[in-house]
C-alpha positions as CSV (number, residue, x, y, z in Angstrom):
1,M,0.0,0.0,0.0
2,G,2.8,2.3,0.9
3,F,4.6,1.7,-2.4
4,L,1.5,2.2,-4.4
5,F,0.7,5.5,-2.7
6,T,4.2,6.7,-3.3
7,F,4.2,5.6,-7.0
8,V,0.9,7.4,-7.6
9,Y,2.0,10.5,-6.0
10,A,5.3,10.5,-7.9
11,F,3.3,10.1,-11.2
12,W,1.2,13.1,-10.5
13,C,4.3,15.1,-9.5
14,F,6.0,14.2,-12.8
15,K,2.7,15.0,-14.6
16,F,2.7,18.4,-12.9
17,F,6.2,19.3,-14.0
18,F,5.5,18.0,-17.5
19,L,2.5,20.2,-17.9
20,R,4.3,23.1,-16.4
21,F,7.2,22.8,-18.7
22,F,4.9,22.7,-21.7
23,K,2.7,25.7,-20.3
24,I,-0.5,23.7,-20.7
25,K,-3.3,26.2,-20.1
26,K,-6.1,23.7,-19.0
27,V,-5.4,20.6,-16.9
28,Q,-7.4,17.8,-15.2
29,S,-6.4,17.5,-11.4
30,R,-6.2,14.4,-9.4
31,Y,-9.6,15.4,-8.0
32,D,-11.1,14.9,-11.5
33,V,-11.7,18.5,-11.5
34,K,-10.6,20.7,-14.6
35,L,-8.6,23.9,-13.8
36,Y,-7.1,26.7,-15.7
37,S,-3.4,26.4,-14.9
38,D,-1.6,28.7,-12.5
39,F,1.6,26.8,-11.8
40,D,3.4,29.3,-9.6
41,D,0.6,29.3,-7.0
42,V,1.1,26.8,-4.2
43,T,-2.7,26.4,-3.8
44,F,-3.0,25.4,-7.5
45,Q,-0.4,22.8,-6.9
46,L,-2.3,21.4,-3.9
47,Y,-5.4,21.3,-6.1
48,F,-3.6,19.5,-8.8
49,L,-1.9,16.9,-6.6
50,A,-4.9,16.3,-4.4
51,S,-2.7,17.3,-1.4
52,Y,-5.9,18.3,0.7
53,G,-6.5,14.4,1.0
54,F,-9.8,12.8,-0.1
55,F,-11.9,13.0,3.2
56,Y,-13.9,16.1,2.2
57,S,-13.9,15.6,-1.6
58,E,-15.5,12.2,-1.2
59,F,-17.9,13.6,1.3
60,L,-19.0,16.2,-1.3
61,K,-19.2,13.7,-4.1
62,N,-21.3,11.2,-2.1
63,Y,-23.6,13.4,-0.1
64,S,-26.9,11.8,-0.6
65,S,-29.6,14.4,0.4
66,K,-30.6,17.6,-1.3
67,F,-28.4,20.5,-0.2
68,I,-27.1,23.9,-1.0
69,F,-23.3,24.4,-0.6
70,L,-21.9,27.5,0.8
71,D,-18.1,27.9,0.1
72,I,-16.5,30.6,2.2
73,G,-13.1,31.3,1.1
74,A,-13.6,29.5,-2.2
75,N,-10.2,30.4,-3.7
76,K,-9.9,28.9,-7.4
77,G,-13.0,26.7,-6.9
78,L,-12.1,23.2,-5.9
79,F,-14.8,22.5,-3.5
80,T,-17.3,24.8,-5.3
81,I,-16.9,22.5,-8.3
82,L,-16.9,19.2,-6.5
83,A,-20.1,20.1,-4.6
84,A,-21.8,21.4,-7.8
85,K,-21.0,18.2,-9.7
86,N,-23.1,16.2,-7.2
87,L,-26.6,15.8,-8.6
88,N,-28.1,16.4,-5.1
89,C,-26.6,19.8,-5.0
90,E,-29.3,22.4,-5.8
91,K,-27.1,25.4,-5.7
92,V,-23.6,26.6,-4.7
93,I,-22.9,30.1,-3.2
94,S,-19.2,31.0,-3.1
95,F,-17.3,33.8,-1.6
96,E,-13.9,34.8,-2.7
97,P,-12.6,38.3,-2.0
98,I,-9.3,38.5,-4.0
99,P,-10.1,39.8,-7.6
100,L,-7.4,37.7,-9.4
101,T,-8.4,34.5,-7.5
102,F,-12.1,35.2,-8.2
103,K,-11.4,35.5,-11.9
104,F,-10.0,31.8,-11.7
105,L,-12.9,30.7,-9.6
106,K,-15.4,32.1,-12.3
107,K,-13.4,30.5,-15.3
108,N,-13.0,27.2,-13.5
109,T,-16.8,26.9,-12.9
110,V,-17.4,27.6,-16.6
111,L,-14.7,25.1,-17.6
112,N,-16.4,22.4,-15.5
113,N,-20.0,23.2,-17.0
114,I,-21.4,24.0,-13.6
115,F,-21.3,27.9,-13.7
116,N,-25.1,28.0,-14.1
117,K,-25.5,26.2,-10.8
118,C,-23.2,28.7,-9.0
119,E,-23.8,32.2,-7.5
120,L,-20.3,33.6,-7.1
121,H,-19.5,36.7,-4.9
122,N,-16.3,38.7,-5.0
123,L,-16.8,39.5,-1.2
124,A,-15.6,38.4,2.1
125,I,-17.8,37.9,5.2
126,S,-16.9,40.1,8.3
127,D,-18.9,41.9,11.0
128,S,-19.2,45.1,8.9
129,C,-19.9,46.3,5.4
130,E,-17.0,48.2,4.3
131,D,-13.6,48.0,2.5
132,K,-10.8,46.2,4.4
133,K,-7.2,45.3,4.0
134,I,-6.5,41.7,3.3
135,T,-3.2,40.0,3.1
136,F,-2.3,38.5,-0.5
137,D,0.6,36.4,-1.6
138,S,0.6,35.9,-5.4
139,K,2.7,32.6,-4.8
140,H,0.3,31.2,-2.4
141,S,-3.3,32.5,-2.9
142,G,-4.6,30.2,0.0
143,L,-2.9,32.4,2.6
144,S,-5.1,35.4,2.1
145,S,-6.3,36.5,5.5
146,L,-8.4,39.3,7.1
147,A,-6.8,38.2,10.4
148,L,-3.6,39.9,9.4
149,K,-1.5,37.4,11.3
150,N,0.3,35.6,8.4
151,D,4.1,35.6,8.9
152,N,4.8,35.2,5.1
153,N,7.4,37.7,3.8
154,N,6.0,37.6,0.4
155,E,2.6,38.9,1.3
156,S,1.2,42.4,0.4
157,F,-2.1,44.0,1.1
158,L,-5.2,44.4,-1.0
159,K,-8.4,46.4,-0.4
160,I,-11.4,44.1,-0.6
161,R,-15.2,44.4,0.1
162,T,-16.7,42.7,3.1
163,I,-20.4,42.1,4.0
164,N,-22.0,41.3,7.3
165,K,-25.3,39.5,8.5
166,V,-27.5,42.3,7.2
167,L,-26.4,41.7,3.5
168,L,-26.1,38.0,4.1
169,N,-29.7,37.8,5.0
170,D,-30.7,39.4,1.7
171,L,-28.2,37.1,-0.3
172,I,-29.1,33.7,1.3
173,S,-32.7,32.6,1.6
174,S,-34.0,31.1,4.9
175,K,-36.6,29.0,3.1
176,N,-34.1,26.3,2.3
177,K,-33.9,23.2,4.4
178,N,-30.3,22.0,4.2
179,Y,-27.2,24.2,3.9
180,I,-23.7,22.6,4.2
181,L,-20.7,24.9,4.6
182,K,-16.9,24.9,4.0
183,I,-15.1,27.7,5.7
184,D,-11.4,28.3,5.0
185,V,-10.5,31.9,5.8
186,E,-7.0,31.6,7.3
187,G,-7.5,32.6,10.9
188,F,-10.8,34.5,10.5
189,E,-13.0,31.6,11.1
190,Y,-14.5,32.6,14.4
191,N,-15.5,36.0,13.1
192,V,-17.2,34.4,10.0
193,I,-19.1,31.6,12.1
194,N,-20.1,34.2,14.6
195,E,-21.6,36.5,11.9
196,L,-23.3,33.5,10.1
197,F,-25.2,32.3,13.2
198,Q,-26.8,35.7,13.5
199,C,-28.5,35.1,10.0
200,K,-32.0,33.7,9.5
201,F,-30.7,30.9,7.3
202,S,-28.4,29.6,9.9
203,E,-31.1,27.4,11.4
204,A,-31.0,25.3,8.2
205,I,-27.2,24.7,8.5
206,T,-26.6,21.0,9.2
207,N,-22.8,20.5,8.4
208,I,-19.8,22.8,8.5
209,F,-16.3,21.9,7.5
210,Y,-13.8,24.4,8.8
211,E,-10.0,24.9,9.0
212,I,-8.3,25.4,12.5
213,D,-4.8,26.8,13.0
214,E,-4.3,27.1,16.8
215,R,-1.6,29.8,16.3
216,W,-4.6,32.1,15.2
217,V,-7.9,30.6,16.3
218,D,-9.2,29.1,19.7
219,P,-10.9,26.0,18.6
220,F,-13.0,25.9,21.7
221,L,-14.6,29.3,21.1
222,I,-15.8,28.1,17.7
223,E,-17.0,24.8,19.1
224,K,-19.1,26.7,21.7
225,I,-20.8,28.8,19.1
226,L,-21.8,25.6,17.1
227,R,-22.8,23.7,20.2
228,D,-25.0,26.6,21.2
229,N,-26.6,26.3,17.8
230,G,-27.3,22.6,17.9
231,F,-24.1,21.0,16.6
232,K,-23.3,17.8,18.5
233,K,-20.7,15.9,16.6
234,F,-17.2,17.2,15.9
235,R,-14.7,15.1,13.9
236,K,-11.0,16.2,13.7
237,I,-9.2,15.6,10.4
238,G,-5.5,16.1,10.8
239,D,-2.9,16.4,13.6
240,N,-0.8,18.8,15.4
241,R,-2.0,22.6,15.6
242,H,-3.3,22.8,11.9
243,Y,-6.3,20.6,11.0
244,D,-9.8,20.5,9.8
245,V,-13.0,19.9,11.8
246,M,-16.4,18.6,10.5
247,A,-19.3,19.6,12.7
248,T,-22.6,18.0,12.3
249,K,-26.0,18.5,14.0
């Protein structure tokens, strides 16, 4: 099993460098998702090589009830696309505040023929509606953060637009019965979750998959909000201080 894993990973690494050398513009990732190439971006590399693992991708592919997917911190759209390709997914609502990354998100949804199923917003979720500064590293788009706590020397700052619970209530209907969420906002998870659960539609949220980096976030504060809103099961995926959590009612 170890040899097979190593062999398959080595094959995909070779394929990555081959496609990069020939500057191929459109590729098929290991997640079976088509992507516009951005070879210098670490997040694109993680997408292509399936370095996030297969726990959540398989969850989205095999989710068997009707649902609407909220992708908060959608980046270039891997999980937006995986959710939208599930026939039980009625709609995807995605938030990605970085303009350049948002362009990739939009193009990738078109490339995978699921654009009409998606509602894409070039916005971030915060506790206010205003322009804010966000960190941005062109070599690693996944590190963008409103928490302003990244230690990457390559980062710079961009001005992006944020919305709060007031506009979220206008954007997202409270009539739907089942929302599942993915939240990846690099240290700003508590702020986003706290805002979401002041919205009317939050009563219909049944599953949340969120990232924790204990350098930036207190996981117990997030868990308390979720438990106060009816979430009972918490599954940790990963080790050390940086991991994911799936919370379910």
